[in-house]
C-alpha positions in Angstrom: 0.0 0.0 -0.1 2.7 2.5 1.0 4.5 1.8 -2.3 1.4 2.8 -4.2 0.9 6.0 -2.3 4.6 7.1 -2.0 4.9 8.4 -5.6 2.1 10.8 -4.9 3.6 12.0 -1.7 6.9 12.5 -3.4 5.4 15.0 -5.8 5.1 17.5 -3.1 7.4 19.5 -0.8 9.0 17.1 1.7 8.4 19.1 4.8 4.8 19.8 3.9 4.2 16.1 3.2 5.8 15.1 6.4 3.4 17.1 8.5 0.4 16.2 6.3 1.2 12.4 6.9 1.9 12.5 10.6 -1.2 14.6 11.3 -3.4 12.2 9.5 -1.7 9.3 11.3 -2.4 11.0 14.6 -6.0 11.7 13.6 -6.5 8.1 12.6 -4.9 6.9 15.9 -7.0 9.2 18.2 -10.3 9.9 16.4 -11.0 7.1 14.0 -13.2 4.3 15.4 -10.9 1.3 16.1 -7.9 3.4 14.7 -5.5 2.2 17.4 -6.6 -1.4 17.0 -6.2 -1.3 13.3 -2.7 0.2 13.4 -1.5 -2.3 16.1 -3.0 -5.3 14.3 -1.5 -4.1 10.9 2.0 -2.9 12.1 2.9 -3.5 15.6 5.5 -6.1 16.3 4.4 -8.9 18.7 7.2 -11.4 18.3 8.8 -13.2 21.2 12.6 -12.9 21.5 12.8 -9.3 20.4 13.1 -7.7 23.9 16.3 -6.0 24.7 17.7 -4.5 27.9 20.2 -1.7 27.2 21.3 1.1 29.5 19.2 -0.5 32.2 16.0 0.1 30.1 13.8 -2.6 28.7 12.9 -2.2 25.0 10.0 -4.2 23.4 12.1 -4.4 20.2 15.5 -3.0 19.1 14.1 -0.8 16.2 13.5 2.8 17.3 12.7 6.2 15.5 15.6 8.7 15.4 15.3 12.2 16.5 14.0 14.8 14.1 11.0 13.1 13.0 8.8 14.1 16.0 10.7 17.1 17.3 7.9 18.2 19.7 6.6 14.8 20.8 3.2 15.2 19.2 2.9 11.7 17.5 4.5 9.4 20.0 1.6 7.1 20.6 0.7 6.7 17.0 4.2 6.0 16.0 4.6 3.5 18.8 1.5 1.7 17.6 3.1 1.1 14.2 5.8 -0.9 15.7 8.7 1.2 16.9 10.4 -0.1 20.1 11.2 3.4 21.2 10.9 7.0 20.1 13.4 9.7 20.3 12.0 13.2 20.3 13.8 16.5 19.5 16.2 17.9 19.0 14.7 20.4 21.5 16.2 23.7 22.7 15.6 25.8 25.8 13.6 28.4 23.8 11.3 27.9 20.8 12.9 28.6 17.5 11.6 28.6 13.9 14.7 27.0 12.4 16.3 27.9 9.1 14.5 29.6 6.2 12.4 27.3 3.8 12.8 25.3 1.7 15.0 23.4 4.0 14.4 19.7 3.1 15.3 18.1 -0.2 14.9 14.6 -1.6 17.6 12.9 -3.5 15.5 10.1 -5.0 18.3 8.6 -7.1 20.3 8.1 -4.0 17.3 7.3 -1.6 18.6 10.1 0.5 17.5 13.4 2.1 19.3 16.7 2.7 17.9 18.8 5.5 19.0 22.0 7.1 16.1 22.3 9.5 18.1 24.0 12.2 16.5 22.7 15.4 13.0 24.0 14.6 11.0 23.3 17.7 8.5 24.7 20.1 10.9 24.8 23.1 11.7 22.5 26.0 8.7 23.7 28.2 6.1 22.7 25.6 7.8 19.3 25.1 8.1 18.6 28.8 4.5 19.3 29.5 3.3 17.1 26.6 5.5 14.2 27.8 4.3 14.7 31.4 0.7 14.1 30.2 1.7 11.1 28.1 3.7 9.5 30.8 0.7 9.9 33.3 -1.4 7.6 31.1 1.3 5.4 29.3 4.5 4.4 30.9 5.3 1.6 28.6 6.6 3.7 25.7 10.4 4.3 25.9 11.1 7.9 25.0 14.5 9.4 24.5 15.1 13.2 24.8 17.5 14.7 22.2 18.8 18.1 23.5 20.6 20.9 21.8 21.3 24.6 22.1 19.5 27.6 20.7 21.1 29.1 17.6 21.4 32.5 19.4 23.4 31.0 22.2 27.1 31.3 21.8 29.3 28.2 22.2 30.9 29.5 25.4 27.3 29.5 27.0 26.2 26.3 25.4 26.4 24.3 28.5 23.7 26.3 30.2 21.3 25.5 27.3 21.9 21.7 27.6 21.4 22.0 31.4 18.2 23.6 31.0 16.9 21.0 28.6 18.3 18.2 30.8 16.7 19.5 34.1 13.3 20.2 32.4 13.0 16.7 30.8 14.7 14.6 33.4 11.4 13.3 34.9 9.6 12.7 31.6 12.2 10.8 29.4 13.9 7.5 29.7 17.3 8.5 28.3 19.0 11.6 27.0 20.9 12.3 23.8 23.3 15.2 23.6 23.3 16.5 20.1 26.6 18.4 19.2 26.8 16.9 15.7 24.1 18.5 13.7 25.7 20.5 10.7 22.7 22.9 10.7 23.4 25.1 13.6 26.4 27.3 13.0 29.4 26.3 15.1 27.7 23.4 16.9 30.1 20.8 15.6 32.9 22.6 17.3 31.5 21.3 20.6 32.7 17.8 19.4 36.2 18.8 20.2 37.6 17.1 23.1 37.9 19.9 25.7 34.4 21.4 25.3 32.8 18.0 24.9 34.4 16.7 28.2 33.2 19.8 30.1 29.7 19.5 28.7 29.3 15.7 29.4 31.0 15.9 32.8 28.6 18.7 33.8 25.6 16.7 32.7 26.7 13.4 34.2 27.5 15.2 37.6 24.0 16.7 37.6 22.6 13.2 36.7 24.3 11.6 39.6 22.7 14.0 42.1 19.2 13.0 41.0 17.4 10.1 42.8 16.7 8.5 39.3 19.7 8.5 36.9 19.0 8.7 33.3 21.3 7.2 30.7 23.1 9.9 28.8 24.2 9.2 25.2 26.3 11.3 22.8 25.3 11.5 19.1 28.3 11.8 16.9 28.9 12.8 13.2 30.0 10.3 10.5 32.5 12.7 9.4 35.0 12.2 12.3 38.5 10.9 11.6 39.8 7.8 13.3 41.8 9.9 15.6 38.7 12.0 16.6 36.8 8.7 17.2 39.6 7.6 19.4 39.0 10.8 21.5 35.3 10.0 21.6 35.9 6.5 23.0 38.2 8.1 25.7 35.6 10.8 26.5 32.8 8.2 26.9 35.1 6.1 29.3 36.3 9.1 31.2 32.9 10.9 31.7 31.0 7.7 32.5 28.1 8.5 30.1 26.0 5.5 29.0 27.0 5.2 25.3 26.8 6.6 21.8 24.6 7.1 18.8 26.4 6.6 15.6 25.7 8.5 13.4 24.1 11.8 12.6 23.9 13.3 9.0 27.0 13.9 6.9 28.2 16.9 5.0 30.0 14.5 2.5 28.6 14.6 -1.0 30.9 12.1 -2.7 29.4 9.4 -5.0 25.9 10.7 -5.3 23.8 10.3 -8.4 21.1 12.9 -8.0 21.0 16.2 -9.9 23.9 18.5 -9.0 21.6 21.4 -8.1 20.1 19.3 -5.3 23.4 17.8 -4.3 24.8 21.2 -3.8 22.1 22.3 -1.2 23.5 23.0 2.2 22.7 20.7 5.1 23.1 17.2 6.4 22.7 14.3 4.1 20.9 11.1 5.4 19.7 7.9 3.9 21.3 5.1 1.8 24.7 6.9 1.1 25.4 6.7 4.8 24.7 2.9 5.1 28.3 1.9 4.8 30.0 4.7 6.7 27.7 4.6 9.7 28.3 0.9 10.0 32.1 1.4 9.7 32.0 4.0 12.5 30.0 1.6 14.7 32.5 -1.3 14.1 35.5 1.0 14.8 34.0 2.3 18.0 33.0 -1.1 19.2 36.4 -2.7 18.5 38.4 0.3 19.8 36.4 0.3 23.1 36.3 -3.5 23.3 32.6 -3.2 23.6 32.9 -1.2 26.7 29.6 0.7 26.2 26.4 0.3 24.1 26.0 2.0 20.7 22.7 2.8 18.9 23.3 2.4 15.2 21.6 4.8 12.8 22.2 5.9 9.2 21.1 4.4 5.9 18.9 1.5 7.3 16.6 0.7 4.3 16.4 -3.1 4.7 16.5 -5.8 7.3 20.0 -6.7 6.3 21.2 -3.0 6.8 19.9 -3.3 10.4 21.6 -6.7 10.9 24.9 -5.4 9.6 24.8 -2.6 12.2 24.0 -5.0 15.1 26.7 -7.3 14.0 29.2 -4.4 13.8 28.5 -3.7 17.4 25.3 -1.8 17.9 22.8 -2.8 20.6 19.8 -1.1 19.0 19.1 0.6 15.7 17.1 3.7 14.7 15.3 4.6 11.4 14.5 7.9 9.8 15.1 8.2 6.1 14.7 4.6 5.5 11.3 4.8 7.1 10.3 7.6 4.7 11.5 5.7 1.6 10.5 2.2 2.5 7.4 2.8 4.7 6.2 1.6 8.1 6.4 -2.1 6.9 10.2 -1.9 7.3 9.9 -2.0 11.2 8.2 -5.4 11.1 10.4 -6.7 8.3 13.5 -5.9 10.4 12.1 -7.5 13.5 11.1 -10.7 11.6 14.5 -11.2 10.3 16.2 -10.4 13.7 14.3 -13.4 15.4 15.8 -15.6 12.8 19.3 -14.7 13.7 21.3 -17.2 15.7 
């Protein structure tokens, strides 16, 4: 069904279609008679042997939704009902911000890829926190990650305060945190991946975490464009700060080997999708081997088939996340991956 509808969707602006689809999904889930039952019976994954415990959290299956798809936590229940084992919301910032000028999302159909320069458009952490509080009061089974960042107007020297604000506000309503310093769409943000500022940021958050009665796993999301030397630093930082693990990887600024029209390829922003499949898996394998599997990794980037997910898990990932592959392949990809995973020895 999705393959029949997708060509129609792809004739329209990607961002407009995104909101059109998720709003209809939410309406169907909340308002349509038996909507939840239909979604769960059609898509939800109820296969024994898929459960995972990672970071001390129990996941109903290892296939999650990556950050960026539901920035404001508005579609969590509907997305959970189509099979995702966990939902990561955000990236959220302390203050609401509109993001970059439109158009800011572009399809590269020949490459099964997307370029986006959204720029952390979101309604702010207070709005997200209140929405998650209401959700958690009626449904505690959905595993929710909170992906946090800084406002565009906040200089890097004050960035830590933005992350603290998001961390404190969301601490009671998310199951784990993701520190995003790897998006290419906020000017200067990736400079925070350098060893000294990153150590300071993660140490500050982890120390704050330790003072809370309930400790939340803190993960770091990294770019695929890091060198092996930089990845070595990342391993050292994770071990020294004591954070729970990594998400590998975010979008890339690399444009090599693409087949789409040059005008689209030249658009600024982060590239996601099939061109990232191999590189993200390489990064996962390197980090896993370099650290001797000392911490869990969530693998994301270019998962368009069950084999893509299996490759990442075999490379050292404990869980995987979808975004662009979900858009190109449809919701059936979640169940397809899960069915193949239970066959694995």
